C-alpha positions in Angstrom: 126.5 86.0 39.9 122.9 85.1 40.9 123.4 85.2 44.7 125.6 86.7 47.3 128.9 84.9 47.9 129.9 84.1 51.5 133.0 85.8 52.9 134.9 84.4 55.8 136.8 87.2 57.6 137.8 88.2 61.1 139.0 91.6 60.1 136.7 94.6 60.8 137.9 96.4 57.6 136.8 93.4 55.5 133.6 93.2 57.4 133.0 96.8 56.4 133.8 95.9 52.8 131.3 93.1 52.8 128.7 95.5 54.1 129.4 97.8 51.2 128.8 95.1 48.7 125.5 93.6 50.0 124.2 92.4 46.7 127.4 90.4 46.0 128.6 89.3 49.4 127.5 88.2 52.8 129.4 87.3 56.0 129.7 83.6 56.7 131.7 81.2 59.0 131.7 78.4 56.4 134.8 78.2 54.2 133.3 75.9 51.5 132.1 77.8 48.5 133.1 81.1 50.1 135.8 83.8 49.7 138.3 83.3 52.5 140.4 86.2 53.9 143.8 85.0 55.2 146.1 87.1 57.3 149.4 87.8 55.7 151.3 87.3 59.0 153.6 84.4 59.4 153.6 81.7 56.8 150.5 82.8 54.9 151.2 80.3 52.1 150.0 77.6 54.5 146.8 79.6 55.2 146.1 79.8 51.5 146.6 76.0 51.1 144.3 75.4 54.1 141.6 77.6 52.6 141.9 75.8 49.2 141.7 72.4 50.9 138.6 73.6 52.8 136.8 74.3 49.5 137.2 78.1 49.2 136.1 79.6 46.0 138.7 82.3 46.2 141.3 83.6 48.7 142.4 87.1 49.7 145.7 87.6 51.6 145.7 90.7 53.7 149.1 92.4 53.7 151.2 89.4 52.7 154.5 89.4 54.7 157.9 88.4 53.5 158.2 84.6 52.8 160.6 83.0 50.4 159.9 83.6 46.7 160.2 79.9 46.0 157.4 79.2 48.5 155.2 81.7 46.7 156.0 80.3 43.3 155.3 76.7 44.6 152.0 78.0 46.0 151.1 79.6 42.7 151.5 76.3 40.9 149.7 74.3 43.6 146.5 76.5 43.5 146.6 77.4 39.9 142.9 77.2 39.4 142.0 79.2 42.6 141.8 83.0 42.4 144.2 84.4 45.0 144.1 88.2 45.4 146.8 89.9 47.4 146.2 93.1 49.3 149.7 94.6 49.1 150.3 97.5 51.4 152.1 99.8 48.9 151.0 98.4 45.6 147.4 98.8 44.5 146.3 97.2 41.3 143.9 100.0 40.4 146.6 102.6 40.8 148.9 100.4 38.6 146.2 100.4 36.0 146.0 104.2 36.2 149.8 104.5 35.6 149.6 102.2 32.5 146.5 103.9 31.2 148.2 107.3 31.5 150.9 106.2 29.1 148.5 104.7 26.6 147.7 108.0 24.9 148.9 108.4 21.3 152.4 109.8 20.9 153.2 109.1 24.5 156.6 107.6 23.4 158.7 104.9 25.0 159.9 104.9 28.5 163.6 105.7 28.6 164.5 105.5 32.3 162.7 104.5 35.4 163.7 105.5 39.0 162.0 104.1 42.1 162.9 105.2 45.6 161.5 104.0 48.9 162.1 104.2 52.7 160.8 102.1 55.5 161.5 101.1 59.1 163.3 97.8 59.6 160.1 95.8 60.1 158.7 96.9 56.7 161.8 97.1 54.5 161.2 93.7 53.0 157.6 94.4 51.9 158.4 97.9 50.7 161.3 96.5 48.6 159.0 94.0 47.0 156.4 96.7 46.3 159.0 99.1 44.9 160.1 96.3 42.5 156.4 95.9 41.5 156.2 99.6 40.7 159.4 99.4 38.7 157.9 96.5 36.8 154.8 98.4 36.0 156.6 101.6 35.0 159.0 99.8 32.7 156.3 97.5 31.3 158.5 94.5 31.3 159.8 91.6 33.4 162.7 92.8 35.5 166.1 91.3 36.2 169.2 92.4 38.1 171.6 94.3 35.8 174.1 95.8 38.2 174.4 97.1 41.7 176.5 99.4 43.9 175.9 100.1 47.5 172.2 100.8 48.1 171.5 101.3 44.4 170.4 98.6 42.1 170.0 98.8 38.4 167.4 96.6 36.8 166.5 96.0 33.2 163.3 94.8 31.7 162.9 92.0 29.1 161.6 94.3 26.4 163.5 94.8 23.1 164.9 98.2 24.2 165.8 97.0 27.7 164.7 100.0 29.8 166.9 100.5 32.8 165.3 101.0 36.2 167.2 102.5 39.1 166.0 101.1 42.5 166.9 102.5 45.9 165.1 101.4 49.1 166.6 102.5 52.4 165.9 101.7 56.1 165.0 104.6 58.4 164.7 104.7 62.1 161.2 106.1 62.3 158.3 107.5 60.2 155.9 106.3 57.6 157.1 104.1 54.8 156.8 105.4 51.2 157.6 104.7 47.6 158.1 107.2 44.8 158.5 106.2 41.1 159.3 108.1 37.9 159.1 106.9 34.3 160.9 109.3 32.0 160.4 109.9 28.3 158.3 112.1 26.0 155.6 111.3 28.6 156.5 111.4 32.3 154.7 109.3 34.9 155.1 109.9 38.6 153.8 107.7 41.4 153.8 108.6 45.1 152.8 105.9 47.5 152.2 105.9 51.2 150.2 103.5 53.4 147.3 106.0 53.2 147.1 106.8 49.5 148.6 106.5 46.0 148.9 109.4 43.6 149.5 108.8 39.9 150.3 111.8 37.7 151.2 111.9 34.0 152.7 114.8 32.0 152.5 114.6 28.2 151.8 116.7 25.2 148.5 117.8 26.8 150.3 119.0 29.9 150.2 117.5 33.4 147.3 115.5 34.7 146.5 113.5 37.9 144.6 110.3 37.9 141.3 110.6 39.9 141.7 109.8 43.6 140.9 106.2 44.4 138.6 106.4 47.5 137.8 102.7 47.5 139.4 101.0 50.5 142.1 98.4 49.9 139.9 95.8 51.4 136.9 96.6 49.2 139.1 96.6 46.2 140.6 93.2 47.0 137.1 91.8 47.6 135.8 93.2 44.4 138.7 91.8 42.5 138.1 88.4 43.9 134.4 88.6 42.9 135.4 89.8 39.4 137.8 86.9 39.0 135.0 84.5 39.9 132.5 86.2 37.5 135.0 86.0 34.7 136.1 82.5 35.5 139.6 83.9 35.5 142.5 83.5 37.8 144.3 86.6 39.3 148.0 86.7 38.5 148.9 88.2 41.9 150.8 85.2 43.2 153.0 84.9 40.1 153.8 88.6 40.2 154.6 88.6 43.9 156.8 85.5 43.4 158.8 87.3 40.7 159.1 90.5 42.9 160.1 88.4 45.9 162.7 86.5 44.0 164.3 89.6 42.7 164.2 91.2 46.1 166.0 88.2 47.5 168.6 88.4 44.8 169.3 92.0 45.6 169.4 91.4 49.3 171.7 88.5 49.1 174.0 90.5 46.8 173.8 93.3 49.5 172.7 95.7 46.9 169.8 96.9 49.0 
């Protein structure tokens, strides 16, 4: 882009992200022709719609809370031409790329089984469940659907020709930090460890174990950069459609009292 894009934000972390990208961004109070950061508290879908109606070039949702999956899917259709980037608390897109890239080596083999576990306090169980489903989706490499469930364990299967099964288990705890751990098993093994502070992706294959380089970029700077990249490429981020699918599956599991 030829000039810096305005960013509307009230969050200090996003203010710092703007300062770290001085040639591409600048702070502004004017939503038209700007990237607007929307809080994920409450009904953030309305916040995205308001930003779109105000002429925003792109929208970032910071820590999107739990809202009905149908609302997210409707929003995705309503703002189909607007890049919407989601800063999810336990699911970073760059770390997901690392997990996929680690399995892209020759002779890595197919995934045979995926297991994703998570734990969170009551206020975060909903968002952790959605993000755990997102990691299961990435590790299987397919679109997930409910296969079976028993107690706190859900079995999901992807839409691929071999139907990889994913075991999902997210529990509520009384205190402590929330976390997610994922494993993709096969000739190549992928492990993901996620907390609110960091994500570690490791791959073990024919060349032995390896850990993806630590991502030091803040989640806010990553979200802002992704919004800028979507504008540069004239593309639309698929974050909303992915979250809608994750949320709908989470609702299905919750209603069935699987998790």
